[in-house]
KELOPA-359810 format. One record per residue: residue in one letter; x, z, y of N, C-alpha, C in turn. Coordinates in steps of 0.02 Angstrom, whole numbers, plus 32768, in hexadecimal, padded with zeros to 4 digits. Atoms other than C-alpha are relative to their C-alpha. Example, Ala and Ser with C-alpha at 12.3 -4.5 7.8 and 13.67 -1.06 7.14 Angstrom:
KELOPA-359810
A802D80007FC5826781867F1F802D8000803C S7FD67FFD7FC582AC81657FCB7FD980258037 
***
This chain:
KELOPA-359810
M802A7FEB7FC963319B9188777FFE7FC88033 F800780337FCC62F59B2889087FDA801D803B I80247FEA7FC462AD9B3889B87FB77FEE7FF8 Q8048800B800361F09B4D89B47FE47FF18045 N8017800A7FBB61D39B5B8A708038800F8031 Y7FD17FF47FC9623C9B4E8B0D7FDA801D803C V801E7FE97FC1621D9B948BBB7FD47FC8801D D802D80307FE0618C9B3F8C1480207FEA8042 A7FE0801A7FC361DF9ACF8C977FCF7FE08030 D8034801F7FD6613A9A908CE07FE18036802C P801B7FCC7FD461099AF78D7A7FB37FFE8008 S804980067FFA60549ABA8D717FDE80267FC8 E80257FE080365FCD9AF68CFB800E7FDF7FBC G7FEC8021803E60139A7E8C79803E80217FE3 A7FC37FE6801F60A99A9B8C0A802D7FC67FEB A7FCF8031801661489A3B8BE5804280247FF4 D7FBE7FE3800A61F19A678B9C80317FDE802F F7FCE801A7FD162949A3B8BF580097FB47FFC T7FFC80498006628999868BB67FBE7FDF8012 C804480177FF161D499758BF47FD87FF57FBF G80228005804161A299838B3C7FCD80387FF7 A80387FD2800F611E99ED8AE7801680417FDF L7FEB7FC28020618A9A7B8AA27FFF803B8030 S800B7FC77FD561449AFD8B187FB5800A8007 Y80477FF77FEF609F9B458B537FFE80208045 D80067FEC7FBA605E9B738BFF80178047800C G7FE77FBF7FEC60BE9C038C4B8034801F7FD1 H7FCF7FE4802F61379C1B8BB88042800B8022 Q7FC37FEF7FDC61D49C728BF6803C800C7FD3 G7FC87FF3802E62449C778B5C800E7FC67FD3 T7FF080328033628E9C168ACD7FF080207FBC D80157FE68040623D9C328A2380267FDD7FC8 I7FDB801B803962A99C1B89887FD8800F7FC1 T80297FFB803C62509BFD88E3802B7FF57FC2 L7FDF800B803F628F9C0D88327FDB7FCC7FD7 T801F80368027626E9B8487B47FDC80187FC2 S80217FE9803D62359BF187238003804C7FFB G7FFE7FB9800F62129C9F86E2804280147FE2 L7FBF7FF1801D62B39C96867F803580098035 A7FD07FF97FC863169C7C871F7FF880438022 A800B7FBF7FE162C59D188767801C80387FD4 L7FE67FCD802D62F29D7E86CD804C80027FFF E7FB78004800163A79D4386D3801E801C8040 G7FE77FEA7FC063B89D778789801E7FC68027 V7FE980377FD563EC9D0B881B802C801C8037 V7FD47FF07FC8647D9D1888937FF37FCC8037 V800B802E7FC864559CCD893D803B8007802F T7FC580017FD564ED9C9B89A37FEF7FD9803F P800F80247FC264D59C6F8A5A80337FC8800C V7FD380397FF2651E9BC98A93801E80048046 A7FE77FF87FBC653D9C048B457FF380488015 P800C7FBD7FE765499CA88BA47FB98005801C G80437FF67FE564A29CF18BD57FEA80477FF6 V801D7FBD800564319D878BD67FC07FFC7FD6 M803E7FFB802663AE9DB28B537FD480318027 R802B7FD67FD6631F9DF68BBB7FD2802D7FD8 R802F7FD8802762AA9E338B34800B7FF37FB6 L7FF98004804862AB9E548A7A7FC680247FE1 R80347FDC8025621F9E7F8A048020801B7FC2 D7FE27FE08039625F9EFC89867FD380397FEA G80277FC8801862159F85891B7FBC7FED7FE4 V803E8015802061879F1D88D480117FDB7FBF E7FF58021804061779ED98824800C7FB58009 D7FF480487FFE61C19E2B880E7FC67FDC7FE0 Q80378028801B61399DAB87F480007FBC8020 F800780427FE461159CF5880F7FC17FFF802B F803880037FD160A29CCE88A17FC47FDE7FE1 S803F801F80145FED9CA8887E7FCE80118036 T80317FF47FCB5F5C9C9888F77FD3803B7FEF T80287FC680135F019D1F8894802280418015 Q7FDB7FC57FEA5F899D9988CF80008009804C M7FFA80007FB75F749D7489897FE980418020 S80187FC37FE05F0B9E0C89B6802B803C7FED R7FD67FC880165F7C9E808951804280048026 I7FBF80007FDD601A9E4B89AD7FFA7FF3804B A800C80127FBA5FCB9E2D8A588029802A8031 A7FDB7FD57FD160249EC08AAB804A80027FF2 M7FBA7FFD801460CC9E9D8A5A80277FC18011 E7FDA803C7FEE60FE9DF78AA8804180148022 C7FC07FF27FDF61B29DF08AE37FFA7FEE8049 
***
């Protein structure tokens, strides 16, 4: 697994991750973790935090699926 997007650290209408890089989008307020394959998803993944913190939101109760732009309208009300 790897980080897909970080919190948007740019207060303007632009977007930048904490390193001023492109791994974010305007207004993003979370950290998105992505799996590398469908097989990894089937095997299950344990996520261990590296520091104390609070998980503010969780999306649960929906079928596991890989993101696709064709799914955007279907999941529009389910963002974390």
